[in-house]
C-alpha positions as CSV (number, residue, x, y, z in Angstrom):
1,M,215.8,120.4,75.3
2,L,213.8,123.1,77.1
3,V,210.8,121.9,79.0
4,R,208.3,124.5,80.2
5,S,205.8,124.1,82.9
6,R,202.1,124.8,82.2
7,Q,202.3,128.0,84.3
8,S,205.4,129.3,82.5
9,T,203.7,128.6,79.1
10,V,200.6,130.5,80.1
11,L,202.8,133.4,81.3
12,A,204.8,133.4,78.1
13,R,201.6,133.5,76.0
14,R,200.2,136.4,78.1
15,N,203.5,138.3,77.7
16,Q,203.4,137.8,74.0
17,A,199.8,139.1,73.9
18,F,200.7,142.1,76.1
19,P,204.2,143.3,75.4
20,A,206.1,145.0,78.2
21,H,205.2,148.5,77.0
22,R,201.5,147.6,77.0
23,R,201.3,145.8,80.4
24,V,200.2,147.7,83.4
25,V,201.8,146.8,86.7
26,S,199.6,147.7,89.6
27,R,201.2,148.1,93.0
28,T,199.1,149.6,95.7
29,M,200.6,150.4,99.0
30,A,198.1,149.8,101.7
31,S,197.8,152.7,104.0
32,I,198.6,152.5,107.7
33,Q,196.3,154.4,110.0
34,R,197.6,155.2,113.5
35,F,195.3,156.3,116.4
36,D,196.2,158.2,119.6
37,T,199.9,158.1,118.7
38,G,202.4,159.1,121.4
39,P,206.2,159.1,121.5
40,R,206.3,155.3,122.2
41,L,203.2,153.7,120.9
42,S,199.9,154.1,119.1
43,E,196.7,152.9,120.9
44,M,195.5,151.3,117.7
45,V,196.9,150.7,114.2
46,I,194.9,149.6,111.1
47,H,196.6,148.0,108.2
48,N,195.4,145.9,105.3
49,G,192.0,145.2,106.9
50,T,193.5,144.2,110.3
51,V,193.2,146.2,113.6
52,Y,196.0,146.0,116.1
53,L,195.4,147.3,119.6
54,A,198.1,148.2,122.1
55,G,197.9,146.5,125.5
56,Q,194.9,147.8,127.3
57,V,195.0,148.2,131.0
58,P,192.5,149.1,133.7
59,E,192.0,152.7,134.9
60,D,190.8,151.7,138.4
61,T,193.4,149.6,140.2
62,S,191.4,149.4,143.4
63,V,189.1,146.6,142.1
64,D,189.6,142.9,141.6
65,A,190.8,141.1,138.5
66,K,187.3,140.4,137.3
67,E,186.3,144.0,137.4
68,Q,189.6,145.1,135.9
69,T,189.2,142.6,133.1
70,A,185.6,143.8,132.4
71,S,186.9,147.4,132.3
72,V,189.7,146.5,129.9
73,L,187.2,144.7,127.7
74,K,185.0,147.7,127.6
75,Q,187.9,149.8,126.5
76,I,188.6,147.2,123.8
77,D,185.0,147.4,122.6
78,E,185.3,151.2,122.3
79,L,188.5,151.1,120.3
80,L,187.1,148.4,118.0
81,A,184.0,150.5,117.4
82,R,186.3,153.5,116.5
83,A,187.9,151.2,113.9
84,G,184.6,150.1,112.5
85,T,184.6,146.6,113.8
86,D,183.6,144.7,117.0
87,K,184.4,141.8,119.3
88,N,182.8,139.3,116.8
89,K,185.8,139.9,114.6
90,V,188.5,139.5,117.2
91,L,191.1,137.1,115.7
92,S,193.6,136.8,118.6
93,A,194.1,138.0,122.2
94,Q,197.0,137.9,124.5
95,V,196.1,138.2,128.2
96,F,198.8,139.2,130.7
97,L,198.0,138.5,134.4
98,R,200.1,139.8,137.3
99,D,199.2,136.7,139.2
100,L,197.9,133.4,137.6
101,A,195.7,133.0,140.8
102,D,193.5,135.6,139.1
103,F,192.9,133.3,136.1
104,P,189.4,132.2,137.2
105,L,188.3,135.8,137.9
106,M,189.7,137.0,134.5
107,N,187.9,134.1,132.8
108,E,184.6,135.1,134.4
109,A,184.7,138.5,132.8
110,W,186.2,137.1,129.5
111,D,183.5,134.4,129.2
112,A,180.7,137.0,129.7
113,W,182.3,139.2,127.0
114,V,183.1,136.8,124.2
115,P,180.2,136.2,121.8
116,E,179.2,132.5,121.5
117,G,180.8,130.9,118.5
118,H,183.3,133.8,118.1
119,A,186.1,132.9,120.5
120,P,189.4,134.1,119.2
121,T,192.8,132.4,119.6
122,R,194.1,133.3,123.0
123,A,197.2,133.0,125.2
124,T,197.3,133.9,128.9
125,V,200.6,134.3,130.7
126,E,201.7,135.6,134.0
127,A,203.8,138.8,133.7
128,K,205.3,141.5,135.9
129,L,203.1,144.4,134.6
130,A,204.4,147.9,134.5
131,D,202.1,149.2,137.2
132,P,201.8,147.2,140.4
133,G,198.1,147.9,140.6
134,W,197.3,146.4,137.2
135,K,196.1,142.8,137.5
136,V,195.5,142.4,133.8
137,E,196.6,143.7,130.4
138,I,195.0,142.6,127.1
139,V,196.3,142.9,123.6
140,V,193.9,142.2,120.7
141,I,194.1,141.8,116.9
142,A,190.8,142.0,115.0
143,A,189.6,142.0,111.4
144,L,187.7,145.0,110.0
């Protein structure tokens, strides 16, 4: 005896009402937009309503971790604006610090930047960054 679930019965009825030659299968491939693409990376990629930023680093390495973080967050603001979104829609952030002793300074700039009630998920780790002058690097994912 064949027992059908409610869902398979509904699907069977729909398939009877719309034979294969009358059904329309819609498959849309979401586009991928890449910005400032170089040989190794893109600064920003947008796909399926989500904005992915490459690691953002400070331009001025002569300043402390707080100022470097503020500078990086300004760059993030600019990239998010180009994408048509803003820091209120940041979903996740990864913060890489050369030295965890800079954690309080980084947090001062971070706390001033994050809108109240819109804190994203975040991980902060100590890492050997590519340029010895960089005290911070931040990777962000945001919704459009």
